C-alpha positions in Angstrom: 0.0 0.0 0.0 2.8 2.4 0.9 4.6 1.6 -2.4 1.3 2.3 -4.3 0.9 5.6 -2.5 4.5 6.6 -3.1 4.1 5.8 -6.8 0.9 7.8 -7.0 2.6 10.9 -5.4 5.7 10.7 -7.6 5.7 13.5 -10.2 5.2 12.3 -13.7 7.7 15.0 -14.8 9.6 16.7 -12.1 9.2 20.5 -12.1 11.5 22.3 -9.6 9.5 25.5 -10.2 6.3 23.9 -9.2 7.8 22.5 -6.0 9.4 25.9 -5.2 6.2 27.9 -5.7 4.1 25.5 -3.6 6.7 25.5 -0.8 6.9 29.3 -0.9 3.1 29.6 -0.7 2.9 27.1 2.2 5.9 28.6 4.0 4.5 32.1 3.5 1.2 31.2 5.1 2.9 29.5 8.1 5.2 32.5 8.7 2.5 35.1 8.1 0.1 33.3 10.4 2.6 33.1 13.2 3.3 36.8 12.9 -0.4 37.6 13.0 -0.8 35.3 16.0 1.7 37.4 17.9 -0.6 40.4 17.3 -3.7 38.5 18.3 -5.0 38.3 14.7 -4.2 34.7 13.8 -6.2 33.2 10.9 -8.9 30.8 12.0 -8.5 27.1 11.7 -11.0 26.9 8.8 -9.1 29.5 6.8 -5.9 27.6 7.3 -7.6 24.3 6.3 -9.2 26.0 3.3 -5.9 27.4 2.1 -3.9 24.2 2.4 -6.6 22.0 1.0 -6.8 24.2 -2.1 -3.0 24.3 -2.4 -2.6 20.5 -2.0 -5.4 19.8 -4.5 -3.6 22.0 -7.1 -0.3 20.3 -6.4 -1.9 16.9 -6.7 -3.3 17.5 -10.2 -0.1 19.1 -11.7 2.8 17.3 -9.9 1.8 13.7 -9.2 0.9 10.7 -11.4 -2.4 12.4 -11.9 -0.6 14.7 -14.3 0.2 11.7 -16.5 -3.5 10.9 -17.0 -4.3 14.6 -17.6 -1.8 14.5 -20.5 -3.3 11.4 -22.1 -7.0 11.6 -21.4 -9.1 14.6 -22.3 -11.6 14.2 -19.4 -8.8 13.9 -16.9 -7.4 17.1 -18.3 -10.7 18.8 -17.7 -10.7 17.5 -14.1 -7.2 19.0 -13.7 -8.4 22.4 -14.9 -11.5 22.1 -12.8 -9.3 21.9 -9.8 -6.8 24.6 -10.9 -9.3 27.1 -12.1 -12.3 26.5 -9.9 -12.2 24.2 -6.8 -8.5 24.7 -5.7 -8.4 28.4 -6.6 -11.8 28.8 -4.9 -10.6 27.3 -1.6 -7.4 29.3 -1.7 -9.3 32.6 -2.2 -11.9 31.6 0.4 -9.1 31.6 3.0 -8.5 35.3 2.3 -4.8 34.7 2.0 -3.5 38.2 1.1 -3.5 39.6 4.6 -1.7 36.5 5.9 0.9 36.5 3.1 1.4 40.2 3.5 2.3 39.7 7.2 5.4 37.9 6.0 7.0 41.3 5.6 6.6 41.8 9.3 5.2 45.3 9.0 8.0 46.6 6.8 7.0 48.8 3.9 8.3 48.6 0.4 6.9 51.7 -1.2 8.8 51.5 -4.5 7.7 47.9 -5.0 4.1 48.7 -4.0 4.0 51.6 -6.5 5.5 49.4 -9.2 2.9 46.7 -8.8 -0.1 48.9 -8.0 -1.1 49.5 -11.6 -0.9 45.8 -12.5 -3.0 44.9 -9.5 -5.7 47.5 -10.3 -5.9 46.1 -13.8 -6.0 42.4 -12.9 -8.4 42.9 -10.0 -10.8 45.1 -12.1 -14.1 43.2 -12.3 -14.4 43.4 -16.1 -10.7 42.3 -16.7 -10.9 39.5 -14.1 -14.1 38.1 -15.7 -12.9 38.4 -19.3 -9.6 36.7 -18.4 -11.4 34.0 -16.3 -13.6 33.0 -19.2 -11.3 33.9 -22.0 -8.5 31.6 -20.8 -10.8 28.7 -20.8 -11.8 29.3 -24.4 -8.2 30.1 -25.4 -6.7 26.9 -24.1 -9.6 24.8 -25.4 -9.3 26.2 -28.9 -8.4 22.9 -30.7 -5.3 24.2 -32.5 -4.0 25.9 -29.3 -4.8 22.9 -27.2 -3.0 20.7 -29.6 0.2 22.7 -29.3 -0.1 23.1 -25.6 -0.3 19.3 -25.0 2.8 18.6 -27.1 5.0 21.4 -25.6 6.2 21.1 -22.0 6.7 24.8 -21.7 3.2 25.6 -23.1 1.7 22.9 -21.0 3.1 24.4 -17.8 2.2 27.9 -18.9 -1.4 26.7 -19.5 -1.7 25.1 -16.1 -0.1 28.0 -14.1 -2.1 30.6 -16.1 -5.3 28.8 -15.2 -4.4 28.6 -11.5 -3.3 32.2 -11.1 -6.2 33.6 -13.1 -8.6 31.4 -11.1 -7.2 32.7 -7.8 -7.4 36.3 -9.0 -11.1 35.9 -10.1 -12.1 34.2 -6.9 -10.2 36.7 -4.7 -12.4 39.5 -6.3 -15.5 37.4 -5.8 -14.8 36.2 -2.3 -13.2 39.3 -0.7 -14.8 39.3 2.8 -14.3 43.0 3.4 -17.1 45.6 3.4 -17.0 47.1 -0.1 -18.0 50.5 1.2 -15.0 50.7 3.5 -12.4 48.7 1.6 -13.4 50.1 -1.8 -13.6 46.6 -3.3 -16.1 45.4 -5.9 -19.7 45.8 -4.7 -21.7 42.7 -4.1 -24.0 43.4 -7.0 -21.0 43.7 -9.3 -19.8 40.3 -8.1 -23.1 38.7 -8.9 -22.9 40.1 -12.4 -19.4 38.7 -12.7 -20.6 35.3 -11.8 -23.5 35.4 -14.2 -21.2 36.7 -17.0 -18.8 33.8 -16.3 -21.5 31.1 -16.0 -23.2 31.1 -19.4 -20.1 31.0 -21.7 -18.8 28.0 -19.8 -22.2 26.3 -20.2 -22.2 27.0 -23.9 -18.6 25.8 -24.3 -19.2 22.6 -22.3 -22.4 21.8 -24.3 -20.5 22.5 -27.6 -17.7 20.1 -26.7 -20.2 17.4 -25.4 -22.3 17.4 -28.5 -19.6 17.9 -31.1 -18.5 15.2 -33.4 -15.6 13.1 -31.9 -12.1 14.1 -32.8 -12.4 17.8 -31.7 -9.2 17.2 -29.7 -7.3 14.7 -31.8 -4.0 15.2 -30.0 -5.2 12.5 -27.6 -5.7 10.1 -30.5 -2.2 10.9 -31.9 -0.4 10.5 -28.5 -2.5 7.6 -27.4 -4.9 7.4 -24.5 -4.0 6.2 -21.1 -7.1 4.0 -20.9 -9.1 2.2 -23.6 -11.8 4.7 -23.8 -13.4 5.7 -27.1 -12.7 9.2 -28.4 -16.5 10.0 -28.3 -16.8 9.0 -24.6 -13.6 10.8 -23.6 -14.7 14.0 -25.4 -18.3 13.8 -24.0 -17.0 13.4 -20.4 -14.7 16.3 -20.9 -17.5 18.5 -22.2 -19.7 17.6 -19.2 -16.9 18.4 -16.8 -16.4 21.8 -18.6 -20.2 22.4 -18.3 -21.7 21.2 -15.0 -19.1 21.4 -12.2 -18.0 25.0 -13.1 -21.7 26.0 -13.1 -22.0 24.5 -9.6 -18.9 26.3 -8.4 -20.4 29.6 -9.7 -23.6 29.0 -7.7 -21.5 28.2 -4.7 -19.6 31.4 -5.1 -23.0 33.3 -5.4 -24.1 31.8 -2.1 -20.9 32.9 -0.4 -21.3 36.5 -1.8 -25.0 36.5 -0.7 -23.9 35.5 2.8 -21.4 38.4 2.9 -24.1 40.8 1.6 -26.7 39.7 4.3 -24.1 40.0 7.1 -23.1 43.5 6.2 -26.7 44.6 5.7 -27.6 43.3 9.1 -24.6 45.2 10.6 -25.8 48.3 8.8 -29.2 48.1 10.4 
């Protein structure tokens, strides 16, 4: 059993960058949480659990044997991106990680660095830009010719996965920001609902298109060979359903969280 688990956790292709970034994220949370604890502002257990669950899920789908199946089965690839772009990114953002990671600096200010990154952050966290990128990257990487090249190039493949994860985290950070928009000047709750609706229907249409299209839309899996003896039609249909239904459910879950935030702040306002 131990040998089976060890084999499952072994990276299909070792990526030092992936290991480094995941360790930096985990170490940043631990260090930031300790410094906040000294100030009596330690993140709650559920926030810590949410962050590390999301991080571990993302690591599992890109740097274990799961990655092998994601390269050679279309529906497994869609599970991989479902985790990176939706479930894992959602859990990381739900933990509200920015204050914890910012505490790593220990109260020191870096005004030049802050000024340099402020314009980029304003652009990426803009509701329109965040939504367009969130939906646009799904369509871009699933464009058949682009997808074909990405699955055959290690650099493009890693760029695809990391862009989906980073973009997903940014989108969900905007949606799940727990601060009062009136005080923090973040996106209003109504704007967040519009963002979720705007992201919902294109994903449904894309998933339906893939599901009901003729087999062979993503022929790279036929050329490279599939990991399991599954027909191209079944593989593509499963991948389409995974692009269609679970992301829609995640959007509804996000709307419920935003609704809870809204009701909490409305009650406090009363």
